[in-house]
LUMKOL-114155 format. One record per residue: x, y, z of N, C-alpha, C in turn. Coordinates in nm, 3 decimals. Example, Ala and Ser with C-alpha at 12.3 -4.5 7.8 and 13.67 -1.06 7.14 Angstrom:
BEGIN
       npx       npy       npz      capx      capy      capz       cpx       cpy       cpz
     1.319    -0.569     0.780     1.230    -0.450     0.780     1.320    -0.330     0.780
     1.285    -0.225     0.708     1.367    -0.106     0.714     1.290     0.003     0.787
//
This chain:
BEGIN
       npx       npy       npz      capx      capy      capz       cpx       cpy       cpz
     0.081    -0.118     0.000     0.000     0.000     0.000     0.086     0.125     0.000
     0.200     0.120     0.070     0.289     0.235     0.070     0.339     0.266    -0.070
     0.377     0.163    -0.144     0.428     0.184    -0.281     0.322     0.250    -0.368
     0.199     0.211    -0.350     0.091     0.270    -0.429     0.075     0.417    -0.395
     0.070     0.449    -0.267     0.048     0.589    -0.228     0.170     0.677    -0.253
     0.290     0.620    -0.250     0.412     0.700    -0.270     0.442     0.719    -0.417
     0.425     0.615    -0.499     0.467     0.622    -0.639     0.351     0.627    -0.738
     0.256     0.539    -0.723     0.153     0.523    -0.825     0.053     0.639    -0.827
     0.008     0.685    -0.712    -0.091     0.795    -0.708    -0.036     0.925    -0.768
     0.083     0.971    -0.726     0.135     1.093    -0.790     0.167     1.074    -0.938
     0.217     0.958    -0.975     0.246     0.931    -1.116     0.118     0.931    -1.198
     0.013     0.868    -1.147    -0.116     0.867    -1.217    -0.175     1.005    -1.230
    -0.165     1.085    -1.123    -0.216     1.223    -1.129    -0.139     1.305    -1.231
    -0.008     1.288    -1.234     0.073     1.364    -1.327     0.045     1.322    -1.472
     0.036     1.192    -1.498     0.007     1.146    -1.634    -0.132     1.188    -1.681
    -0.230     1.182    -1.591    -0.365     1.225    -1.628    -0.367     1.375    -1.658
    -0.297     1.453    -1.577    -0.291     1.598    -1.600    -0.218     1.631    -1.730
    -0.111     1.559    -1.759    -0.039     1.580    -1.885    -0.130     1.550    -2.003
    -0.200     1.438    -1.996    -0.289     1.402    -2.107    -0.403     1.502    -2.121
    -0.458     1.548    -2.010    -0.573     1.637    -2.014    -0.534     1.778    -2.055
    -0.426     1.831    -1.997    -0.391     1.971    -2.020    -0.295     1.993    -2.137
    -0.208     1.898    -2.165    -0.108     1.918    -2.271    -0.145     1.849    -2.401
    -0.207     1.732    -2.394    -0.233     1.655    -2.515    -0.374     1.680    -2.570
    -0.472     1.684    -2.482    -0.610     1.707    -2.527    -0.627     1.848    -2.583
    -0.718     1.862    -2.673    -0.749     1.992    -2.732    -0.807     2.087    -2.628
    -0.779     2.215    -2.641    -0.826     2.316    -2.545    -0.978     2.316    -2.536
    -1.045     2.308    -2.649    -1.192     2.308    -2.649    -1.247     2.184    -2.578
    -1.182     2.069    -2.598    -1.225     1.945    -2.532    -1.212     1.959    -2.381
    -1.099     2.012    -2.335    -1.076     2.025    -2.191    -1.177     2.119    -2.127
    -1.201     2.233    -2.189    -1.299     2.327    -2.133    -1.440     2.270    -2.136
    -1.474     2.199    -2.243    -1.606     2.137    -2.250    -1.621     2.032    -2.141
    -1.515     1.956    -2.116    -1.521     1.850    -2.014    -1.539     1.906    -1.874
    -1.466     2.011    -1.839    -1.478     2.066    -1.704    -1.605     2.147    -1.685
    -1.664     2.195    -1.794    -1.785     2.275    -1.782    -1.913     2.194    -1.799
    -1.901     2.066    -1.826    -2.020     1.982    -1.843    -2.101     1.978    -1.714
    -2.225     2.016    -1.723    -2.316     2.013    -1.609    -2.306     2.133    -1.517
    -2.226     2.230    -1.550    -2.211     2.349    -1.465    -2.298     2.462    -1.516
    -2.357     2.537    -1.425    -2.431     2.656    -1.465    -2.335     2.773    -1.485
    -2.242     2.789    -1.392    -2.142     2.895    -1.404    -2.015     2.832    -1.462
    -1.977     2.872    -1.581    -1.867     2.810    -1.654    -1.731     2.850    -1.596
    -1.637     2.756    -1.602    -1.499     2.782    -1.564    -1.432     2.847    -1.683
    -1.357     2.952    -1.659    -1.294     3.028    -1.767    -1.167     2.963    -1.819
    -1.104     3.033    -1.911    -0.983     2.982    -1.973    -0.862     2.988    -1.880
    -0.875     3.053    -1.765    -0.768     3.056    -1.666    -0.736     2.916    -1.614
    -0.832     2.824    -1.626    -0.818     2.689    -1.574    -0.707     2.612    -1.647
    -0.691     2.635    -1.776    -0.593     2.559    -1.854    -0.449     2.591    -1.816
    -0.407     2.718    -1.809    -0.270     2.744    -1.766    -0.243     2.701    -1.622
    -0.345     2.712    -1.537    -0.330     2.667    -1.399    -0.298     2.518    -1.395
    -0.369     2.441    -1.474    -0.342     2.297    -1.479    -0.208     2.265    -1.540
    -0.176     2.334    -1.649    -0.049     2.307    -1.719     0.072     2.343    -1.635
     0.070     2.462    -1.578     0.190     2.516    -1.516     0.194     2.508    -1.364
     0.085     2.463    -1.302     0.084     2.446    -1.156     0.059     2.301    -1.119
    -0.047     2.241    -1.170    -0.083     2.104    -1.130     0.022     2.003    -1.174
     0.064     2.009    -1.299     0.160     1.910    -1.350     0.293     1.920    -1.274
     0.352     2.040    -1.257     0.477     2.045    -1.180     0.461     2.003    -1.034
     0.348     2.037    -0.972     0.327     1.995    -0.833     0.314     1.844    -0.820
     0.253     1.781    -0.919     0.245     1.635    -0.918     0.384     1.574    -0.932
     0.468     1.635    -1.014     0.606     1.588    -1.029     0.683     1.608    -0.898
     0.665     1.720    -0.834     0.730     1.745    -0.704     0.684     1.642    -0.601
     0.555     1.612    -0.599     0.503     1.512    -0.505     0.562     1.374    -0.533
     0.578     1.340    -0.659     0.636     1.211    -0.696     0.782     1.204    -0.651
     0.859     1.307    -0.679     1.001     1.309    -0.642     1.018     1.313    -0.490
     0.940     1.398    -0.424     0.950     1.408    -0.278     0.910     1.277    -0.211
     0.808     1.213    -0.263     0.768     1.085    -0.206     0.875     0.979    -0.223
     0.941     0.979    -0.338     1.047     0.881    -0.361     1.168     0.908    -0.274
     1.205     1.035    -0.261     1.325     1.072    -0.185     1.301     1.056    -0.034
     1.186     1.101     0.012     1.158     1.102     0.156     1.088     0.977     0.205
     1.050     0.888     0.114     0.979     0.767     0.156     0.834     0.794     0.191
     0.776     0.897     0.133     0.637     0.935     0.160     0.633     1.078     0.211
     0.525     1.148     0.180     0.516     1.288     0.222     0.388     1.317     0.300
     0.319     1.215     0.342     0.194     1.243     0.410     0.175     1.177     0.539
//
């Protein structure tokens, strides 16, 4: 269970974010996050995911590997 929480969860989050924010089309990503919402999420969401979420997931993966877990 430790290996899953230290390595697999941050790796999965990072790969999912890379695929969603970097590989998927911008229109697809905005349509996906706004599905079922009355108040739409703006285009600010995409750079936040690209330049904040992906690097933080990488930091969590590296820190978990180096420190043997971060939580």
